[in-house]
N, C-alpha and C positions, 0 to 999 in steps of 0.2 A: 504494500500500500504506500504509494508515493504521493505526497501532498505538499502544496505550497502555492507560490505565485500570489496573484491578486487576492486580497483578503475579503473582497466583496462577495466571493462565492463560498465563504466559510469553509475552507478546505478541511480544517481539523474537525469541526463539528459535523460536517456532512459525511465524511468518511467514517467517523465514529459510529454513525447510525448503523453501519453494516458489519462492524466487527463481531457483534454477538451472533448474527446470522451466519457468518462465515465459520466462526468457531463451532457453532452448533452443527455445521455440516462437515466437520472434521478438518478444517484448515488450521494450520499454525500461522498466525498473522504477524508479519514483521512490518513495522511502520517506519517510514523514512521521510525526512523533510528535505531530501536532496536527491537529485538525479544521479548523484555519484553511485547510488545503489545499483544503477543500471550497468555498472562495470562488472558485477558479479551476480548473474541471475541463474547460475547453474542450480538445477533442482527446483526452480520456481515454477509452479503450475499456473499462476495467474498474477498479473500486474494490474491492480486497480489504481488508476492515476487520477488525481484531482489537482492539476497544476495549470492555472489560467495564465495566459500570456507568458512572460518570462523568456529566458533563453536557455538553450541546452548546449553543453559542451560537445564538441564533435565526437570525442571518444565515448561520452555517455550515450549519445544517440546511436553510435555504432553498436554498443553493447545491447541496447534495447532492441534494435532492428534484428540483430543476429539471434537474440533469444526468441523473439516472436517467430522468426523464420524457422527456428528449430522446433517450435511447438508450444512455447509459453503463451498463454492467453493474454489478451490486452483488452481492458474494458474501462468504461467511465461514462460520465454524463456531462452535458452542457459544456461550458467553457473549460472545464477541467480536462477535457480530452480533445474537443474540436476548436478550441481557441488557445491552444498551447503552442509555444515556440513558433510564432508567426514567421520568423525569418528562415525557418527550415522547411522548404517545400517538400523534401523527402519525407519528413515526418507526416505531413498531410497526405502523402501518397499511401502511407500505412493506414491512417484512420479512415480514408475514403471520403473525407469531407472537411470543410473549413468554414467556420463562422464568418459571415460577411456583415450582417446587420440584424438589429431587431427594431425595424422601423416604427412599430406601434408602441414601443416601450412595454410597460406592463399592460396586458390586455387579456380579455376573455377569448379563449379559442378552444376548438375541439381537435382532438387527435383521433384519427380513424385508423383502425387496424385494417390492413390490406393484404395480409398473407396468412397462410396456414402454417404455423410454426410453433414449436413448444414454448417459446418465450412469451407469446401473446395468446396462447390457448385460453379460450373462454372469455376473452375480452373483445368487444366489438368497437368500442370508442370510450373516450372519457374527456371531460372538460376541465380546464385549468385556467387560472388567472396568474399569468407570469410572462416572462419574455418569450416571444415566438421567434425562433431562430430562422433567419434566412441564410442558407448555406450554399456554397458551391460543392458539388458532390460528384463522386465517381459513378459512372454508369454500371460498373461491375458489382456495386453493392447489392445485397439482398435486402430490399426495403420491406420492413414489417409494418410500419405505420407512417402515416403522412398527416400534414396539416395544411390547410388552404388559407391563403392570405386574402384579406379584404383590401379595398383600395386605400391609398394613403394620399393626403392632399399634396405632398411633395413628390410622391412616386405613384401616380395613378395607374401606371402600366403594370404594377405588380398584382392588381386585382385578379383573383383566380389562380395565381401561381400556387402550384402544389409542391410542397417541400417535404422531403423525408424527415421524420421525427425520431424514428427508431430504425436502425439497420444493423446488419451483420456483414462480415466479409472475411476472407481468408488472406493470409500473408505467409506464403510458404506453407509450412505445416501448422502455423498458428491461426487461431480464430480471434476476430476482433468484434467487439460489441460496443455500440454507441447509442445513447439516448440523449436527445438534445434538450429535453425538459430537465430542469433541476437548478434553476438560479437560486432559489430560496430553500431553506430547510423544510418549510412546510410543503414545497413542491414534491419533495422526496417522501413525504408522509401521505400523499394522495394514494389510496390503496392500489389503484392500477399502476401508478408509476413505481411504487415500492415493489410490487410484484414483478413488473417487467425488469427492473434493475436487478433484483435478486436472481431471477431466472437467467438473466443475461450474464451475470457473473459465473454462475454454474455452467452455463452453456460454453462460454469462452474458455473455461479452465482446461488445462492440459489433462 
């Protein structure tokens, strides 16, 4: 569990929410406040990252990329995974998406499940009041859920744009899970969001 970066996403408090769940499922959780931990991921089944913005040392990135390629899972939510290390395009290649904007700020919106997948089984849709992420994304992602944008006075052309909100992908032998919902702690307590993230962590794990 690697956490840090911009404090507005409450990286410590947010990741702490999932430690009991992981331990109950048999994981030994190691917490790090530095990407230096990416230099030694041997034997690691899963990396849960919550690091918004920031920079990553080239060697740290190489360690993470190599571990995922070998089969270590990589998972996270919101800016902690898709707004990390903006200067490193290779990192965004792994995640399959990059945050671009949340034009409406905090807003009410719906997330619609669009795939048959264990991560979203039994969930058809859910509503949240939080940031709605506009992302640039990889067409090879497996999109599990989407959100549709309404018009914005400054960007009327985004009306009807459908954005992935939950997706999975592979990177070598590794599995990657992303949920774009999760700016606030109470976002992660929405039952459907909590369930999707928990299932996503297990799914991605080696």
